[in-house]
C-alpha positions as CSV (number, residue, x, y, z in Angstrom):
1,M,9.7,-23.0,-14.4
2,G,9.0,-20.4,-17.0
3,R,10.4,-17.1,-17.3
4,L,9.2,-15.0,-13.8
5,F,9.1,-12.0,-14.7
6,G,6.4,-10.8,-17.3
7,T,5.8,-7.8,-19.2
8,D,5.5,-5.7,-16.1
9,G,7.3,-7.6,-12.9
10,V,6.4,-10.9,-11.5
11,R,2.6,-11.4,-10.6
12,G,0.2,-14.3,-9.7
13,V,-2.8,-15.0,-7.2
14,A,-1.3,-13.6,-3.8
15,N,-0.4,-16.5,-1.3
16,A,-1.0,-19.0,-4.0
17,D,0.9,-18.5,-6.8
18,L,3.2,-15.1,-5.1
19,T,4.0,-16.1,-1.4
20,A,5.5,-14.7,1.1
21,E,8.3,-16.8,1.0
22,M,8.6,-15.8,-2.9
23,A,8.6,-12.0,-2.0
24,L,11.2,-12.4,0.8
25,G,13.0,-14.4,-1.6
26,L,12.9,-11.8,-5.0
27,A,13.9,-8.9,-2.6
28,V,17.1,-10.6,-1.0
29,A,17.7,-11.4,-4.8
30,A,16.9,-7.9,-5.8
31,A,19.4,-6.3,-3.3
32,G,22.5,-8.3,-4.5
33,V,22.0,-7.4,-8.2
34,L,20.6,-3.5,-7.7
35,A,22.4,-2.5,-4.8
36,P,25.9,-0.7,-4.6
37,A,29.1,-2.2,-3.5
38,R,29.1,-2.1,0.4
39,G,31.3,1.2,1.6
40,G,31.1,3.7,-1.4
41,E,29.3,7.0,-1.1
42,H,25.8,7.5,-1.9
43,N,24.9,10.4,-4.3
44,G,21.5,11.0,-3.3
45,N,20.2,13.3,-0.7
46,G,20.2,13.3,3.0
47,D,17.0,11.3,3.0
48,A,18.4,8.5,1.5
49,N,21.8,8.5,3.1
50,R,21.9,6.3,6.1
51,N,25.4,5.5,7.3
52,G,26.4,1.7,8.9
53,N,29.7,1.0,10.4
54,A,33.1,3.0,9.4
55,N,34.8,0.9,7.0
56,A,38.8,0.3,6.8
57,N,39.8,4.4,5.7
58,G,37.7,5.3,8.7
59,R,34.6,6.9,6.0
60,A,31.4,5.9,7.1
61,A,30.1,2.6,5.0
62,R,27.0,3.3,3.4
63,R,23.8,0.7,3.4
64,P,22.0,0.8,0.1
65,V,18.8,2.3,0.0
66,A,15.4,0.9,-1.5
67,V,11.8,2.8,-1.5
68,V,9.2,0.4,-0.9
69,G,5.2,1.4,-1.8
70,R,2.2,-0.7,-2.3
71,D,-1.6,-0.2,-3.7
72,P,-3.7,-1.0,-1.1
73,R,-4.6,-4.6,-1.7
74,A,-5.1,-6.7,1.1
75,S,-2.2,-9.2,0.2
76,G,0.0,-5.9,0.0
77,E,0.3,-5.9,4.1
78,F,1.9,-9.1,4.1
79,L,3.8,-9.3,0.6
80,E,5.2,-6.0,1.8
81,A,6.3,-7.1,5.2
82,A,7.9,-10.1,3.3
83,V,9.8,-7.6,0.5
84,V,10.7,-5.2,3.7
85,A,11.9,-8.4,5.8
86,G,14.2,-9.8,3.0
87,L,15.6,-6.0,2.0
88,A,16.6,-5.3,5.5
89,S,18.2,-8.8,5.9
90,A,20.6,-8.4,2.9
91,G,21.8,-4.8,4.7
92,V,19.4,-2.5,2.4
93,D,18.0,0.3,4.4
94,V,14.1,0.7,3.4
95,L,12.0,3.5,3.0
96,R,8.7,2.5,3.3
97,V,6.2,4.9,1.6
98,G,3.1,2.9,2.4
99,V,0.1,3.4,-0.3
100,L,1.4,5.0,-3.5
101,P,0.8,4.8,-6.8
102,T,3.3,3.0,-8.6
103,P,5.0,6.0,-10.5
104,A,5.0,7.8,-7.5
105,V,7.5,5.0,-6.4
106,A,9.6,5.3,-9.5
107,H,9.5,9.3,-8.7
108,L,10.5,9.0,-5.5
109,T,13.2,6.4,-6.2
110,G,15.0,9.0,-8.3
111,H,14.1,12.0,-5.8
112,L,15.7,10.4,-2.9
113,G,18.4,9.3,-4.8
114,A,17.5,5.9,-3.6
115,D,19.9,2.6,-5.4
116,F,16.2,0.6,-6.1
117,G,12.5,0.7,-5.6
118,V,10.0,-1.7,-5.2
119,M,6.2,-1.4,-6.4
120,L,3.8,-4.0,-5.0
121,S,0.7,-4.3,-7.3
122,A,-1.1,-6.2,-9.9
123,S,-1.8,-3.0,-11.5
124,H,-5.7,-3.6,-13.1
125,N,-5.9,-7.0,-12.2
126,P,-8.3,-8.5,-10.1
127,M,-8.3,-8.4,-6.2
128,P,-7.2,-11.5,-5.7
129,D,-3.7,-11.0,-7.6
130,N,-0.9,-9.0,-6.4
131,G,3.0,-8.3,-8.1
132,I,6.5,-7.2,-7.7
133,K,8.1,-5.0,-9.8
134,F,11.3,-3.2,-9.0
135,F,12.8,0.1,-10.8
136,A,16.7,1.0,-11.0
137,G,18.1,3.6,-10.0
138,G,16.7,6.7,-11.3
139,G,13.2,5.1,-11.0
140,H,13.6,3.3,-14.7
141,K,12.0,0.2,-15.5
142,L,14.5,-2.9,-15.4
143,P,15.9,-4.3,-18.4
144,D,15.5,-7.8,-19.3
145,E,19.4,-8.6,-18.5
146,L,18.7,-7.2,-14.9
147,E,15.5,-9.1,-14.6
148,D,17.6,-12.3,-15.6
149,R,19.6,-11.7,-13.1
150,I,17.7,-11.5,-10.3
151,E,15.7,-14.8,-11.3
152,A,18.7,-16.8,-11.2
153,A,19.8,-15.2,-7.4
154,Y,16.2,-15.9,-6.8
155,A,16.6,-19.2,-7.8
156,D,20.0,-19.8,-6.0
157,H,18.4,-18.5,-2.5
158,A,15.1,-20.6,-2.9
159,A,17.6,-23.7,-3.3
160,G,19.2,-22.4,-0.4
161,R,22.2,-21.3,-2.1
162,R,22.2,-17.5,-0.6
163,G,24.7,-16.0,-2.1
164,G,26.8,-12.8,-0.8
165,P,27.2,-11.8,2.7
166,R,24.7,-11.9,5.7
167,P,25.6,-8.8,7.4
168,V,25.0,-8.5,11.3
169,G,24.8,-6.4,13.9
170,A,24.6,-2.8,13.2
171,D,25.0,-3.9,9.2
172,V,21.5,-5.0,8.6
173,G,19.4,-2.8,7.1
174,R,16.9,-0.4,8.8
175,V,13.1,0.6,8.1
176,T,11.7,4.0,8.1
177,D,8.1,4.9,7.4
178,Y,8.6,7.9,4.8
179,D,5.9,9.7,5.5
180,E,6.7,13.0,3.4
181,G,6.4,10.5,0.1
182,F,2.8,11.7,-0.5
183,D,3.3,15.3,-0.4
184,T,6.2,15.3,-2.5
185,Y,4.7,13.5,-5.0
186,V,1.8,15.7,-5.3
187,A,3.9,19.0,-5.5
188,H,5.3,17.3,-8.0
189,L,2.8,16.7,-10.2
190,V,1.0,20.2,-9.6
191,D,4.5,21.4,-10.1
192,A,4.5,19.7,-13.7
193,L,1.0,21.6,-14.9
194,P,1.8,24.5,-17.5
195,N,-1.2,26.1,-16.3
196,R,-3.7,26.3,-13.6
197,L,-7.4,24.1,-13.5
198,D,-9.1,27.1,-12.2
199,G,-13.1,26.8,-13.6
200,V,-12.5,23.0,-14.5
201,T,-14.8,20.6,-13.1
202,V,-13.6,16.8,-13.1
203,V,-14.4,13.4,-11.8
204,I,-11.9,11.4,-10.9
205,D,-12.1,7.5,-11.4
206,A,-9.5,6.2,-8.7
207,A,-10.7,2.7,-9.2
208,H,-10.6,2.1,-5.1
209,G,-6.5,2.1,-5.6
210,A,-3.3,3.4,-5.3
211,A,-4.3,6.8,-6.8
212,S,-7.2,7.0,-4.1
213,R,-5.7,9.6,-2.0
214,V,-3.4,11.2,-4.5
215,A,-5.3,12.4,-7.2
216,P,-7.9,14.0,-5.8
217,E,-5.6,15.9,-4.0
218,A,-3.5,17.2,-6.9
219,F,-6.6,18.3,-8.8
220,A,-8.1,20.3,-5.6
221,R,-4.5,22.1,-5.5
222,A,-4.4,22.6,-9.3
223,G,-7.7,24.8,-8.6
224,A,-10.2,21.9,-10.2
225,R,-13.7,21.5,-8.7
226,V,-13.3,17.7,-8.0
227,V,-15.7,14.5,-8.0
228,A,-14.1,12.1,-7.0
229,I,-15.3,8.1,-6.9
230,G,-14.1,4.7,-6.8
231,A,-11.8,6.2,-4.4
232,E,-12.9,4.7,-0.8
233,P,-10.3,1.2,-1.0
234,D,-10.7,-1.5,1.7
235,G,-8.0,-3.8,0.5
236,L,-10.8,-5.7,-1.2
237,N,-12.6,-3.6,-3.7
238,I,-9.8,-2.2,-6.0
239,N,-10.5,-2.5,-9.6
240,D,-14.2,-3.5,-8.9
241,G,-16.4,-2.1,-11.4
242,Y,-14.5,1.3,-11.0
243,G,-11.0,2.4,-12.9
244,S,-9.9,2.6,-16.5
245,T,-11.2,-0.8,-17.8
246,H,-14.5,-0.5,-16.3
247,L,-15.8,3.0,-17.4
248,G,-19.5,3.2,-16.8
249,A,-19.6,4.9,-13.4
250,L,-17.1,7.8,-15.0
251,R,-19.2,8.2,-17.8
252,A,-22.5,8.0,-16.0
253,A,-20.6,10.1,-13.1
254,V,-19.7,12.9,-15.7
255,R,-23.1,13.3,-17.0
256,E,-24.5,13.5,-13.2
257,H,-22.3,16.3,-12.1
258,G,-22.1,18.1,-15.6
259,A,-18.5,17.7,-15.7
260,D,-15.9,19.2,-18.0
261,L,-14.0,15.6,-18.0
262,G,-13.8,12.5,-16.1
263,V,-11.0,10.8,-15.8
264,A,-9.8,7.4,-14.7
265,V,-6.8,5.4,-13.5
266,D,-6.3,2.0,-12.8
267,G,-5.6,0.1,-9.7
268,D,-1.7,1.5,-9.6
269,A,-2.6,4.5,-11.4
270,D,-0.1,4.1,-14.4
271,R,-2.6,4.5,-17.3
272,C,-5.7,6.8,-17.7
273,L,-8.5,7.0,-19.6
274,A,-11.3,9.6,-19.8
275,A,-14.4,10.9,-20.8
276,D,-15.8,14.0,-22.2
277,A,-18.8,16.0,-21.0
278,E,-21.1,13.9,-22.5
279,G,-19.7,10.6,-20.9
280,R,-18.1,9.3,-24.1
281,E,-14.6,7.7,-24.1
282,I,-11.5,8.8,-24.7
283,D,-8.8,6.1,-25.0
284,G,-5.0,6.2,-25.0
285,D,-4.6,7.1,-28.7
286,Q,-6.7,10.4,-28.3
287,I,-5.1,11.4,-25.1
288,L,-1.5,11.4,-27.0
289,A,-3.1,13.3,-29.6
290,M,-4.3,16.2,-27.8
291,L,-0.9,16.1,-25.5
292,A,1.2,15.9,-28.7
293,L,-0.6,19.5,-30.4
294,A,-0.6,21.1,-27.0
295,M,3.5,19.9,-26.6
296,R,4.4,21.2,-30.2
297,E,2.4,24.1,-29.5
298,A,4.9,25.2,-26.6
299,G,7.8,23.9,-28.2
300,R,8.3,21.0,-26.2
301,L,7.5,17.8,-28.6
302,R,11.2,16.6,-28.9
303,Q,11.8,16.3,-32.9
304,D,8.3,16.3,-33.2
305,T,7.3,12.6,-33.2
306,V,5.3,10.3,-30.9
307,V,6.1,7.2,-29.9
308,T,3.4,4.4,-30.0
309,T,2.6,0.5,-30.3
310,V,1.2,-1.5,-33.6
311,M,-1.9,-1.7,-31.8
312,S,-2.5,2.3,-31.7
313,N,-5.7,3.4,-34.3
314,L,-4.6,4.2,-37.5
315,G,-6.9,7.6,-37.0
316,L,-3.8,8.4,-34.7
317,R,-1.0,8.2,-37.7
318,L,-3.9,10.2,-39.6
319,A,-3.9,12.7,-37.3
320,M,-0.2,13.3,-36.7
321,D,0.5,13.0,-40.5
322,R,-2.2,16.0,-40.6
323,A,-0.5,18.1,-38.0
324,G,2.6,17.1,-39.7
325,L,4.0,15.0,-36.6
326,R,6.1,11.9,-36.9
327,L,4.7,8.7,-35.6
328,R,7.3,6.2,-34.4
329,Q,5.5,2.4,-34.2
330,T,7.1,-0.4,-31.3
331,A,6.3,-4.0,-30.2
332,V,3.2,-3.9,-28.0
333,G,3.9,-2.9,-24.2
334,D,4.7,0.2,-22.8
335,R,8.5,-0.7,-21.5
336,Y,9.3,-0.9,-25.4
337,V,7.3,2.3,-25.7
338,L,9.7,3.6,-23.3
339,E,13.1,2.2,-24.8
340,E,12.6,3.4,-28.1
341,M,11.4,6.9,-26.4
342,K,14.9,7.0,-24.6
343,R,16.9,5.4,-27.5
344,G,15.7,8.3,-30.4
345,G,15.8,10.7,-27.9
346,Y,11.8,11.4,-27.6
347,C,9.7,12.9,-24.9
348,L,6.1,11.4,-25.5
349,G,4.6,7.9,-25.6
350,G,2.3,5.6,-24.7
351,E,-0.5,2.8,-25.7
352,Q,-3.7,3.1,-26.5
353,S,-4.7,1.3,-23.1
354,G,-4.0,4.8,-21.5
355,H,-0.2,4.3,-20.3
356,V,1.4,7.4,-21.2
357,I,4.3,8.4,-20.8
358,V,6.0,12.2,-20.8
359,L,9.3,11.7,-20.3
360,D,9.9,15.6,-19.4
361,H,8.1,14.6,-16.1
362,A,8.0,10.9,-15.4
363,T,10.3,7.8,-15.9
364,T,7.1,5.4,-16.2
365,G,3.7,5.9,-17.5
366,D,1.5,8.1,-14.7
367,G,-2.3,8.2,-14.9
368,T,-2.6,11.1,-12.5
369,L,-0.3,13.0,-14.6
370,T,-1.5,12.4,-17.7
371,G,-5.1,13.6,-16.8
372,L,-4.1,16.8,-15.1
373,L,-2.6,17.5,-18.4
374,L,-5.6,17.2,-20.1
375,A,-7.4,18.8,-18.1
376,A,-4.9,21.5,-18.3
377,R,-5.6,21.6,-22.3
378,V,-8.8,22.2,-21.9
379,A,-8.3,25.0,-18.7
380,A,-6.0,26.6,-21.5
381,T,-8.0,26.8,-24.1
382,G,-11.3,27.0,-22.7
383,R,-12.7,24.0,-25.5
384,P,-14.4,21.2,-24.5
385,L,-12.6,17.9,-24.8
386,A,-14.5,16.6,-27.2
387,E,-13.8,19.8,-29.9
388,L,-9.9,18.8,-28.6
389,A,-10.2,15.0,-29.2
390,A,-11.8,15.5,-32.9
391,V,-8.7,15.7,-34.0
392,M,-8.0,12.6,-33.9
393,E,-11.1,10.3,-36.0
394,R,-10.7,6.4,-34.7
395,L,-11.1,4.4,-37.2
396,P,-13.5,1.2,-36.4
397,Q,-10.8,-1.4,-35.4
398,V,-11.7,-5.7,-35.5
399,L,-9.9,-7.6,-32.9
400,I,-10.3,-11.6,-33.8
401,N,-7.8,-13.9,-31.6
402,V,-7.8,-17.5,-33.4
403,P,-6.9,-20.3,-30.9
404,D,-5.7,-23.6,-31.3
405,V,-2.9,-22.4,-34.4
406,D,0.3,-22.7,-34.7
407,R,1.8,-19.4,-34.1
408,S,5.4,-19.8,-35.0
409,R,4.5,-20.4,-38.9
410,V,2.8,-16.7,-39.1
411,D,5.8,-14.9,-40.8
412,D,6.4,-18.8,-43.4
413,S,2.8,-19.1,-44.8
414,R,2.4,-18.4,-48.5
415,E,-1.2,-18.6,-48.0
416,L,-1.4,-16.2,-45.3
417,A,1.0,-14.1,-47.2
418,E,-1.5,-14.0,-50.1
419,A,-4.5,-13.4,-48.2
420,V,-3.1,-10.7,-46.2
421,A,-1.6,-8.6,-49.4
422,D,-5.2,-9.2,-51.0
423,A,-6.8,-7.9,-47.4
424,E,-4.5,-4.3,-48.0
425,R,-5.7,-4.1,-51.4
426,Q,-9.2,-4.0,-50.4
427,L,-8.6,-1.4,-47.6
428,G,-6.4,0.9,-49.7
429,E,-4.6,3.5,-47.7
430,S,-7.5,4.3,-45.2
431,G,-7.1,0.5,-43.7
432,R,-4.9,-1.7,-42.0
433,V,-4.1,-5.2,-41.2
434,L,-1.8,-6.9,-38.0
435,L,-1.3,-10.2,-37.8
436,R,0.4,-10.9,-34.1
437,P,1.2,-14.0,-32.7
438,S,0.4,-14.4,-28.8
439,G,3.4,-14.3,-26.8
440,T,2.2,-16.5,-23.7
441,E,-0.7,-18.7,-25.6
442,P,-1.4,-20.6,-29.4
443,L,-3.2,-18.1,-31.0
444,V,-2.7,-15.7,-33.2
445,R,-4.3,-11.9,-33.3
446,V,-6.3,-10.8,-36.0
447,M,-6.4,-7.0,-36.3
448,V,-8.4,-5.1,-39.1
449,E,-8.9,-1.5,-39.0
450,A,-11.0,0.6,-42.1
451,R,-13.4,3.6,-42.1
452,D,-16.3,1.7,-42.7
453,S,-16.6,-0.9,-40.0
454,A,-18.8,-3.8,-42.1
455,L,-15.6,-4.0,-44.1
456,A,-12.9,-4.3,-41.4
457,E,-15.3,-7.0,-39.6
458,T,-15.4,-8.7,-43.1
459,V,-12.2,-8.7,-44.2
460,A,-10.9,-9.6,-40.3
461,T,-13.5,-12.9,-40.4
462,G,-11.9,-13.8,-43.7
463,L,-8.1,-13.7,-42.3
464,A,-9.2,-15.3,-39.6
465,D,-10.8,-18.0,-41.6
466,V,-7.5,-19.0,-43.8
467,V,-5.7,-18.4,-40.4
468,K,-7.7,-21.5,-39.2
469,R,-7.3,-23.1,-42.2
470,H,-3.3,-22.5,-42.9
471,L,-2.0,-22.8,-39.3
472,G,-4.5,-25.3,-37.5
């Protein structure tokens, strides 16, 4: 069996790849890895601090606590039941927060002083899929080392070699519905804003997902006039024609209602894309550019640095250069962006896809927060979103996937190196070439940027041909 954890938890078709038995086993395994030793005192607040039996010293022995949330997929109902059962059977008290965004579960894990959090979601994937992701104490994503330990513990559980104690009697975990989670999270979002949104009309596309209640409520409390679409989840319609991967409905609604901007999140609301008043798409790179300038003006952009991935548009680097700001780049994946932000002490980072991380207010990407901050910039400046976004020019970007090649030879091929060098000479300083082996498939991704779209297409096609000839 390959590695169970992908770039964002464990995912698969619910009840086929990701079964109730697997969900229960992963919960038991995670409890063994992420929960502290029994009998210690909890440093969280009273909401998350329940006690079991007294220990030998007369102090109340504390059970670990986990926050569990989900998106509205139908399969989330039985998978949540399995996860809760596994945690309680391992002696973990469960605070069940119901349908809330992934960043809400991360926030509540830290806010309540819980030992870890569990989110059931497959993000922007179609409805039949589902997934399980874990947050460590404080609401932080797990490093590979902890995921590997959970996998090893799960393998033991699946083989009938369950390690650790099996609590009985008063030591089994207890399950509580934490109904205050919605209001706590919405208040946190509104408190993060530098100014109110009075006078701004916003269309919100919630992807029929986890933010269907949260996002419209947060924008309304902040003072915006809200038009909500894609906010009627029925368990089957998540990401179906709505959300950040299907912007057509948002763009049309912004024009129809004469809104100042539109904001679209994905199924678990950890990413955000936008549309200006004319319905034109605003991607994650443009959002990062606008937020970077706003935070710099407020004196809150630490080290005048933004962290992004190698796939970000060259236009973002050029815009940051003009503004006197620095750009740090990482491998593709918001987890790598977050790791670099923590390593370097930076506070703003993200991806072109709309994962935007503002570490002063969140431990992970938060689509609703990103949209609120974008709307706050419009409200504070009185300028249209299109004018604010013009700080960055998106250069034409051509991406070609070359299948059925030996991806391991990308760095060793002399012919390919010569072709890349020749392409870079053609493009000059206003263009860029990136060859990236797929992490999971026998293909190489060829990406070329240039100010001229025809030149980008020509160079990308030529490089793809070289990859086919010499790596095929």
